[in-house]
Structures are given as structure tokens and as C-alpha cells.
N, CA and C of each residue as an Amber inpcrd file, in Angstrom:
protein
   369
  24.4980000  10.3160000  23.7930000  23.2530000  10.9330000  24.2300000
  22.0410000  10.1800000  23.6730000  22.1500000   9.6800000  22.4530000
  21.0660000   8.8900000  21.8750000  21.3200000   7.4270000  22.2210000
  20.4700000   6.8560000  23.0910000  20.5770000   5.4480000  23.4510000
  19.1880000   4.8560000  23.5430000  19.1160000   3.5430000  23.6680000
  17.8360000   2.8520000  23.7510000  17.0810000   3.3340000  24.9850000
  15.8190000   3.7320000  24.7720000  14.9790000   4.2100000  25.8640000
  14.8730000   5.7220000  25.9330000  15.6660000   6.4500000  25.1620000
  15.6290000   7.9190000  25.1700000  14.3440000   8.4090000  24.5060000
  13.6150000   9.2960000  25.1780000  12.3970000   9.8790000  24.6240000
  12.8090000  11.0140000  23.6980000  12.2290000  11.0090000  22.4880000
  12.5680000  12.0140000  21.4820000  11.2810000  12.5960000  20.8960000
  11.4240000  13.7560000  20.2690000  10.3340000  14.3720000  19.5240000
  10.8120000  14.5120000  18.0940000  10.0010000  14.0620000  17.1530000
  10.3690000  14.2130000  15.7410000  10.1630000  15.6710000  15.3470000
  11.1060000  16.2220000  14.6060000  11.0130000  17.6190000  14.1960000
  10.8600000  17.7660000  12.6880000  10.8180000  16.6620000  11.9660000
  10.6900000  16.7260000  10.5150000   9.7870000  15.6040000  10.0300000
   9.1180000  15.8410000   8.9180000   8.3370000  14.7970000   8.2760000
   6.8960000  14.7410000   8.7250000   6.2390000  13.6850000   8.3420000
   4.8210000  13.4940000   8.6130000   4.5280000  13.4120000  10.1080000
   5.4290000  12.8430000  10.8780000   5.2280000  12.6480000  12.3120000
   5.8250000  13.7720000  13.1480000   6.0260000  14.9400000  12.5680000
   6.6300000  16.0610000  13.3030000   5.7820000  16.4140000  14.5220000
   6.4440000  16.7950000  15.6190000   5.8500000  17.1800000  16.8990000
   5.1970000  16.0120000  17.6370000   5.5570000  14.7820000  17.2900000
   5.0400000  13.6150000  18.0050000   6.1720000  12.9470000  18.7690000
   5.8130000  12.3830000  19.9210000   6.8110000  11.7400000  20.7790000
   7.0680000  10.3060000  20.3470000   8.2780000   9.8880000  20.5680000
   8.6720000   8.5160000  20.3170000   9.8100000   8.1410000  21.2400000
  10.1980000   6.9060000  21.1850000  11.2940000   6.4020000  22.0040000
  12.2520000   5.6610000  21.0930000  13.5540000   5.8560000  21.3330000
  14.5650000   5.1380000  20.5650000  14.5190000   3.6840000  20.9890000
  14.2700000   2.8010000  20.0240000  14.1350000   1.3760000  20.2980000
  15.4320000   0.6450000  19.9800000  16.1690000   1.1350000  18.9820000
  17.4000000   0.4820000  18.5710000  18.3140000   1.5090000  17.9170000
  19.5940000   1.4460000  18.2280000  20.5840000   2.3050000  17.5850000
  21.1990000   1.5030000  16.4420000  21.0050000   1.9770000  15.2030000
  21.5030000   1.2600000  14.0320000  22.9690000   1.6060000  13.7870000
  23.2700000   2.8860000  13.6630000  24.6580000   3.3550000  13.5580000
  24.7180000   4.7780000  14.0950000  25.7770000   5.5220000  13.7720000
  25.9280000   6.8500000  14.3630000  24.9770000   7.8980000  13.7820000
  24.2410000   7.5970000  12.7140000  23.3020000   8.5680000  12.1420000
  21.8470000   8.0940000  12.1520000  21.5930000   6.8040000  12.2820000
  20.2270000   6.2900000  12.2200000  19.8460000   5.5040000  13.4660000
  18.5660000   5.6470000  13.8640000  18.0010000   4.8890000  14.9810000
  16.6030000   4.4260000  14.5980000  16.1230000   3.3920000  15.2740000
  14.7350000   2.9520000  15.1210000  13.9130000   3.6490000  16.2000000
  12.7850000   4.2370000  15.7790000  11.9390000   4.9820000  16.7030000
  10.5490000   4.3690000  16.6860000   9.9110000   4.2770000  17.8630000
   8.5520000   3.7600000  17.9860000   7.8060000   4.6150000  18.9900000
   6.5030000   4.4830000  19.0210000   5.6680000   5.2480000  19.9540000
   4.5060000   5.8750000  19.2270000   4.2810000   7.1910000  19.4380000
   3.2210000   7.8990000  18.7120000   3.5680000   8.0080000  17.2360000
   4.8560000   7.9520000  16.9390000   5.3260000   8.0250000  15.5550000
   5.2340000   6.6550000  14.9210000   5.3560000   6.6280000  13.5960000
   5.3870000   5.3480000  12.9050000   6.6880000   4.6270000  13.2350000
   6.6120000   3.3430000  13.4210000   7.7690000   2.5440000  13.8060000
   8.6680000   2.3540000  12.5880000   9.7940000   3.1100000  12.5770000
  10.6770000   3.0450000  11.4160000  12.0370000   3.6470000  11.7040000
  12.9360000   3.4640000  10.7500000  14.2870000   3.9980000  10.8530000
  14.2190000   5.5170000  10.6800000  14.9890000   6.2480000  11.4800000
  14.9320000   7.7040000  11.4450000  16.3360000   8.2810000  11.6100000
  16.6190000   9.3510000  10.8970000  17.8850000  10.0540000  11.0180000
  17.8850000  10.8460000  12.3300000  19.0000000  10.8320000  13.0650000
  19.0220000  11.5350000  14.3560000  18.9720000  13.0500000  14.1740000
  19.2520000  13.5450000  12.9630000  19.1200000  14.9840000  12.6940000
  17.6620000  15.4150000  12.6900000  16.7430000  14.4720000  12.5500000
  15.3190000  14.7730000  12.5320000  14.6720000  14.5590000  13.8880000
  15.4800000  14.3640000  14.9180000  14.9730000  14.0960000  16.2650000
  15.4900000  15.1290000  17.2520000  14.6550000  15.4470000  18.2300000
  15.0540000  16.3150000  19.3310000  14.9920000  15.4700000  20.6000000
  16.1580000  15.0900000  21.1660000  16.1360000  14.2580000  22.3760000
  15.6600000  15.0630000  23.5920000  14.8570000  14.4380000  24.4280000
  14.3790000  15.0690000  25.6610000  15.1770000  14.5240000  26.8420000
  14.9970000  15.1310000  27.9990000  15.7170000  14.7010000  29.1990000
  15.1680000  13.4010000  29.7610000  13.9850000  13.0030000  29.3410000
  13.3370000  11.7920000  29.8600000  13.9640000  10.5430000  29.2620000
  13.9160000   9.4720000  30.0360000  14.3470000   8.1630000  29.5580000
  13.3780000   7.1300000  30.0980000  13.0070000   6.1640000  29.2550000
  12.0440000   5.1220000  29.6060000  12.7860000   3.8020000  29.6520000
  12.4140000   2.9530000  30.5960000  13.0500000   1.6480000  30.7240000
  12.3130000   0.6570000  29.8240000  12.8660000   0.3850000  28.6510000
  12.2980000  -0.5910000  27.7180000  13.4070000  -1.4830000  27.2100000
  13.0100000  -2.6270000  26.6610000  14.0070000  -3.5340000  26.0970000
  14.3030000  -3.1390000  24.6510000  15.4250000  -3.5750000  24.1500000
  15.8160000  -3.2820000  22.7770000  14.8730000  -3.9990000  21.8160000
  14.3630000  -3.2760000  20.7990000  13.4730000  -3.8590000  19.8080000
  12.0180000  -3.8980000  20.2330000  11.6120000  -3.0990000  21.2300000
  10.2220000  -3.0800000  21.6840000   9.3210000  -2.5280000  20.5830000
   8.0600000  -2.9770000  20.5730000   7.1350000  -2.4810000  19.5550000
   6.4060000  -1.2270000  20.0510000   5.6180000  -0.6260000  19.1710000
   4.9440000   0.6410000  19.4830000   3.9580000   0.5060000  20.6390000
   3.3100000  -0.6350000  20.7410000   2.3290000  -0.8310000  21.8140000
   3.0110000  -0.7820000  23.1810000   4.1470000  -1.4510000  23.3220000
   4.8940000  -1.4490000  24.5850000   5.4320000  -0.0540000  24.8980000
   5.8910000   0.6610000  23.8670000   6.4540000   1.9910000  24.0670000
   5.3770000   2.9740000  24.5050000   4.1970000   2.9220000  23.8930000
   3.0960000   3.8070000  24.2740000   2.6710000   3.5440000  25.7150000
   2.6900000   2.2830000  26.1070000   2.3410000   1.9390000  27.4900000
   3.3540000   2.5440000  28.4640000   4.6400000   2.4880000  28.1070000
   5.6840000   3.0510000  28.9670000   5.6180000   4.5850000  29.0110000
   5.2130000   5.2010000  27.8930000   5.0970000   6.6610000  27.8410000
   3.8280000   7.1630000  28.5130000   2.8260000   6.2890000  28.6680000
   1.5450000   6.6980000  29.2200000   0.6700000   7.3680000  28.1740000
   0.8740000   7.0040000  26.9210000   0.1290000   7.5750000  25.8110000
  -0.7840000   6.4950000  25.2460000  -1.9550000   6.9090000  24.7480000
  -2.8940000   5.9490000  24.1610000  -2.3350000   5.4240000  22.8440000
  -2.3530000   4.1060000  22.6930000  -1.8570000   3.4640000  21.4750000
  -2.9640000   3.4380000  20.4350000  -2.7100000   4.0150000  19.2670000
  -3.6730000   4.0120000  18.1670000  -3.1870000   3.0250000  17.1240000
  -3.9370000   1.9480000  16.9870000  -3.5450000   0.9250000  16.0200000
  -3.9890000   1.3550000  14.6370000  -3.0950000   1.2280000  13.6770000
  -3.4310000   1.6170000  12.3070000  -4.3050000   0.5530000  11.6670000
  -5.1880000   1.0020000  10.7940000  -6.0750000   0.0780000  10.1020000
  -5.3680000  -0.4400000   8.8660000  -5.4080000  -1.7380000   8.7060000
  -4.7970000  -2.3550000   7.5390000  -5.8330000  -2.4150000   6.4290000
  -5.4420000  -1.9770000   5.2510000  -6.3390000  -2.0310000   4.1090000
  -6.2120000  -3.3830000   3.4410000  -7.3640000  -3.9230000   3.0570000
  -7.3540000  -5.1880000   2.3320000  -7.2450000  -4.9000000   0.8490000
  -6.4970000  -5.7080000   0.1670000  -6.3470000  -5.5350000  -1.2700000
  -7.6300000  -5.9590000  -1.9570000  -8.1320000  -5.0770000  -2.8070000
  -9.3560000  -5.3900000  -3.5410000  -9.0020000  -6.1850000  -4.7830000
  -9.9020000  -7.0740000  -5.1560000  -9.6950000  -7.8510000  -6.3730000
 -10.0130000  -6.9570000  -7.5640000  -9.0180000  -6.7600000  -8.3990000
  -9.2160000  -5.9050000  -9.5620000  -9.5750000  -6.7620000 -10.7630000
 -10.4540000  -6.2660000 -11.6170000 -10.7800000  -7.0540000 -12.8100000
  -9.5820000  -7.1280000 -13.7390000  -9.4110000  -8.2800000 -14.3280000
  -8.2780000  -8.4630000 -15.2410000  -8.6180000  -7.8970000 -16.5900000
  -7.6620000  -7.2650000 -17.1960000  -7.8440000  -6.6810000 -18.5070000
  -7.7140000  -7.7620000 -19.5660000  -8.6220000  -7.7690000 -20.5270000
  -8.5530000  -8.7350000 -21.6100000  -7.5860000  -8.2150000 -22.6680000
  -6.6370000  -9.0390000 -23.0290000  -5.6740000  -8.6330000 -24.0560000
  -6.2630000  -8.8630000 -25.4240000  -5.9790000  -7.9610000 -26.3220000
  -6.3900000  -8.1650000 -27.7030000  -5.2430000  -8.8460000 -28.4220000
  -5.5350000 -10.0080000 -28.9810000  -4.5150000 -10.7500000 -29.7070000
  -4.8660000 -10.7290000 -31.1820000  -3.9000000 -10.5830000 -31.9780000
  -4.1490000 -10.5520000 -33.4120000  -3.7030000 -11.8680000 -34.0270000
  -4.5280000 -12.3730000 -34.9500000  -4.1110000 -13.5420000 -35.7030000
  -3.5560000 -13.0530000 -37.0440000  -3.2780000 -13.9310000 -37.9360000
  -2.6370000 -13.5630000 -39.1970000  -3.4450000 -12.6270000 -40.0670000
  -4.7810000 -12.6370000 -39.9670000  -5.6060000 -11.8220000 -40.8490000
  -5.7630000 -10.3940000 -40.3510000  -5.2470000 -10.0900000 -39.1730000
  -5.3570000  -8.7350000 -38.6450000  -6.5970000  -8.5300000 -37.7960000
  -7.4480000  -9.5820000 -37.6940000  -8.6360000  -9.4790000 -36.8630000
  -8.3210000 -10.0040000 -35.4730000  -9.0410000  -9.5430000 -34.4950000
  -8.8400000 -10.0500000 -33.1440000  -9.4250000 -11.4460000 -33.0400000
  -8.9750000 -12.2100000 -32.0620000  -9.4240000 -13.5970000 -31.8960000
 -10.9240000 -13.7020000 -31.7100000 -11.5260000 -12.7510000 -31.0450000
 -12.9490000 -12.8290000 -30.7640000 -13.7600000 -12.7510000 -32.0550000
 -13.2840000 -11.9990000 -33.0420000 -14.0290000 -11.8160000 -34.2780000
 -13.4730000 -12.6330000 -35.4400000 -12.4440000 -13.4360000 -35.2230000
 -11.7590000 -14.1250000 -36.3110000 -12.6590000 -15.1210000 -37.0300000
 -13.4160000 -15.9310000 -36.3150000 -14.2120000 -16.9640000 -36.9590000
 -15.6690000 -16.5810000 -37.1030000 -16.0510000 -15.3860000 -36.7570000
 -17.4590000 -14.9970000 -36.7960000 -17.9120000 -14.7250000 -38.2220000
 -19.1280000 -15.1390000 -38.5320000 -19.7040000 -14.8740000 -39.8460000
 -20.4130000 -13.5300000 -39.7970000 -20.4390000 -12.8190000 -40.8950000
 -21.1730000 -11.5510000 -40.8880000 -22.6600000 -11.8090000 -40.6800000
 -23.3010000 -10.9460000 -39.9270000 -24.7250000 -11.1120000 -39.6410000
 -25.5500000 -10.6550000 -40.8380000 -26.6430000 -11.3910000 -41.1060000
 -27.5410000 -11.0570000 -42.2050000 -28.7230000 -10.3130000 -41.6340000
 -29.0140000  -9.1480000 -42.1970000 -30.1580000  -8.3760000 -41.7380000
 -31.4050000  -8.8830000 -42.4430000 -32.4590000  -9.0740000 -41.6850000
 -33.7130000  -9.5560000 -42.2330000 -34.7350000  -8.4490000 -42.0740000
 -35.3370000  -8.0620000 -43.1600000 -36.3730000  -7.0370000 -43.0500000
 -37.6740000  -7.7160000 -42.6570000 -38.6040000  -6.9700000 -42.1560000
 -39.8300000  -7.5230000 -41.5890000 -40.7190000  -8.1750000 -42.6410000
 -40.7180000  -7.7380000 -43.8950000 -41.6340000  -8.2380000 -44.8990000
 -41.1430000  -9.4560000 -45.6550000 -39.9410000  -9.9330000 -45.4440000
 -39.4480000 -11.0570000 -46.2170000 -39.5780000 -12.3500000 -45.4390000
 -39.6570000 -13.4540000 -46.1520000 -39.7100000 -14.7410000 -45.4880000
 -38.3180000 -15.3740000 -45.4770000 -38.1640000 -16.4230000 -44.7240000
 -36.8480000 -17.0440000 -44.5480000 -36.3530000 -17.7450000 -45.7940000
 -37.2490000 -18.1500000 -46.7110000 -36.8240000 -18.8890000 -47.9040000
 -36.0650000 -17.9860000 -48.8700000 -36.2990000 -16.7050000 -48.8430000
 -35.6230000 -15.8030000 -49.7600000 -34.1600000 -15.5570000 -49.3510000
 -33.8320000 -15.9140000 -48.1040000 -32.4600000 -15.7050000 -47.6310000
 -31.5220000 -16.8240000 -48.0160000 -32.0110000 -17.9440000 -48.4240000
 -31.1310000 -19.0680000 -48.7550000 -30.3850000 -18.7750000 -50.0460000
 -29.0930000 -19.0200000 -50.0460000 -28.3240000 -18.7270000 -51.2700000
 -28.6490000 -19.7130000 -52.3780000 -28.5630000 -19.2520000 -53.5990000
 -28.8150000 -20.1110000 -54.7440000 -27.4970000 -20.4640000 -55.3950000
 -27.4590000 -21.6190000 -56.0440000 -26.2230000 -22.0800000 -56.6800000
 -26.2200000 -21.7550000 -58.1210000
């Protein structure tokens, strides 16, 4: 009863109550379905076969199946992968400090009333 070209209605899942056509019979429990539904492998227990049959070739895509069914083909929008910022790893050197701070000298605070000559170290 389930053969290539058989019009079916999905009764389970995200595509429930949508029409599709059997495009390929994989084995006795699974078939490939295309049409208003997403083009994918489907268990025949999740399908309700109708009396209609469409003349299509084996392995037809959703666009061809929608044309044969007389249904408008809605093309899905493909999302582009966004470039994500890379995380900076903190690496420790032998002293326990991170690499960014390993060679840095401590900053000297200068008060407003002092001159630069008083900051020079004496021997």
C-alpha cells in the first residue's frame, strides 16, 4: 500500500496534518517523505496514506512534489553562521601570574604636588 508516489498525511510530530508524498521506500517501516512536510525519513506508523497517487520519479525533491500536488512550495530560509568572538584563554606561567601580567612592572602613583626627580630611586 505504501509505494513511491502515494500521497500521505503526517499524523505525528512537528509536521502533523500536512500533506506529503512518499519519495522512496527505505524498508518495511521507513520511507522518505517530501512535499509540505520537511524532506526526511519517516516511520510509516506516523503516516496516514490517502487514496490519491501522484506520478513522480523516485528521489524527487520537495519542489517537484509540491508542483505535482498543486501546493505552493515554501522554501526554507537558511541561516548564516555568525562569527563568534574567540575566548581568550588564561595561561599560567611558573609564578602563578597570567601571561598578560607576568612581565608588567607595578605602576607608581604620582601625586599632583611632587616633581619627577623625587621618584627616582636612590642607591
